[in-house]
C-alpha positions as CSV (number, residue, x, y, z in Angstrom):
1,M,122.4,93.4,59.7
2,I,119.6,93.4,62.3
3,K,116.5,91.7,61.5
4,K,114.8,92.9,64.6
5,V,114.7,94.3,68.2
6,W,112.5,92.7,71.4
7,L,112.4,93.9,75.1
8,N,113.2,91.1,78.1
9,L,111.6,91.7,81.4
10,A,112.0,89.4,84.9
11,V,109.1,88.3,85.9
12,K,108.4,86.1,89.3
13,N,105.6,83.9,87.9
14,I,105.3,83.6,84.2
15,E,101.5,82.3,84.5
16,I,100.3,85.1,86.7
17,S,101.7,87.6,84.5
18,K,99.9,86.3,81.4
19,K,97.1,86.2,83.1
20,F,97.5,90.0,84.0
21,F,98.4,91.0,80.5
22,L,95.4,89.1,78.9
23,E,93.2,90.5,80.9
24,I,94.0,94.2,80.3
25,G,94.2,93.7,76.3
26,F,97.4,92.4,75.2
27,S,98.2,88.7,73.3
28,F,101.3,86.4,73.4
29,N,103.2,84.0,70.7
30,G,102.5,81.1,71.9
31,Q,105.9,79.9,70.0
32,Y,108.5,81.0,72.6
33,D,106.5,79.7,75.6
34,T,108.4,77.6,77.8
35,S,108.3,76.9,81.4
36,H,110.2,79.9,82.5
37,S,109.3,82.3,79.3
38,T,107.0,84.0,77.5
39,C,106.7,87.0,74.5
40,L,104.1,89.6,75.1
41,L,103.0,90.9,71.8
42,V,102.6,95.1,71.6
43,G,100.8,97.3,69.4
44,E,99.9,96.9,65.7
45,T,103.7,95.7,64.6
46,N,103.4,92.8,67.5
47,F,106.9,94.1,69.1
48,G,107.8,91.3,71.3
49,V,108.5,91.6,75.2
50,M,110.0,88.7,76.4
51,L,109.1,87.5,79.8
52,F,111.5,85.7,81.7
53,E,111.3,84.7,85.5
54,E,114.1,86.0,87.2
55,N,115.9,82.7,87.9
56,Q,116.2,83.0,84.2
57,F,116.9,86.4,83.3
58,A,119.7,86.6,86.0
59,S,121.6,83.8,83.9
60,C,120.7,85.8,80.9
61,I,122.3,89.1,81.9
62,Q,124.9,87.7,84.6
63,N,124.0,91.1,87.1
64,K,121.4,91.2,89.4
65,V,117.7,92.0,88.6
66,T,116.7,95.1,89.1
67,D,114.3,95.8,92.5
68,T,111.6,97.2,90.9
69,T,110.2,98.2,94.3
70,V,112.7,100.9,95.0
71,S,114.1,101.7,91.3
72,S,113.2,102.0,88.1
73,E,115.4,100.7,84.9
74,I,112.9,101.3,81.7
75,L,109.2,103.0,81.1
76,I,107.6,101.5,78.5
77,S,105.5,103.7,76.8
78,I,102.8,102.4,74.3
79,D,100.3,104.8,72.0
80,A,96.6,104.8,72.2
81,E,93.8,106.5,70.0
82,S,91.9,108.5,72.1
83,K,91.3,109.8,76.0
84,E,88.8,107.4,76.0
85,E,91.3,104.3,75.7
86,V,93.5,105.7,78.0
87,D,90.9,105.9,81.0
88,E,89.7,102.6,80.0
89,F,92.7,101.0,80.1
90,A,93.8,102.5,83.0
91,K,90.6,100.8,84.7
92,K,91.8,97.8,83.3
93,V,95.0,97.9,84.9
94,E,93.4,98.4,88.3
95,E,90.4,95.5,87.6
96,A,93.6,93.4,86.9
97,G,95.8,94.0,89.8
98,G,98.0,96.6,88.2
99,T,99.3,99.7,90.2
100,V,98.2,102.8,88.5
101,F,100.7,105.6,89.7
102,A,99.7,108.1,87.3
103,K,96.1,108.8,87.3
104,P,94.9,109.7,83.5
105,A,95.8,113.7,82.6
106,E,96.5,115.9,80.2
107,N,100.5,116.3,79.3
108,Q,102.0,119.5,78.4
109,G,98.9,120.6,76.4
110,W,99.0,117.7,73.5
111,M,99.2,114.8,75.4
112,Y,96.9,112.9,77.6
113,G,98.1,109.2,79.4
114,C,98.4,107.5,83.0
115,G,101.4,105.6,83.9
116,F,101.3,102.0,85.5
117,A,103.2,99.1,86.9
118,D,102.3,95.8,86.2
119,L,102.7,93.2,88.7
120,D,106.2,92.7,88.9
121,G,107.0,96.9,89.1
122,H,108.1,97.4,85.8
123,R,106.5,101.2,84.5
124,W,104.6,101.8,81.5
125,N,102.6,104.0,80.3
126,M,99.8,104.9,77.7
127,L,99.9,108.0,75.7
128,Y,97.1,109.4,73.4
129,M,99.0,112.3,71.4
130,D,97.2,115.1,69.8
131,F,99.7,116.0,67.0
132,S,97.9,119.3,65.9
133,K,98.4,120.8,69.4
134,V,102.0,120.2,69.6
135,P,103.8,123.6,70.1
136,K,105.7,124.9,67.1
137,L,108.9,126.2,67.9
């Protein structure tokens, strides 16, 4: 029986990545800290995102690590409680050295969000969703 799921991402430097994610408001589970990995906690359920230095990650996947400067393997989406939270978060990302590739904006009339890349080029988005405005079929 599957007990838990988590996401694994390759990073160039654990300490630099950790500093970035702390600056934008995330926390970590120190139980998983090693010199080559750490566990980023996301959301109210503390969804685990394991960050592995690239060499360690490559040995686990037995494949090439995606070059995030030219392609993306995944888009990680996180929930926001308001449009203002999205706006504030986008500013934090830029101040921490990340790249906001999609500025905060309305989407489909019921979502408001932004897209950003972390220091290793992994793509994320933050969305505020107003379900009262979802078009009915």
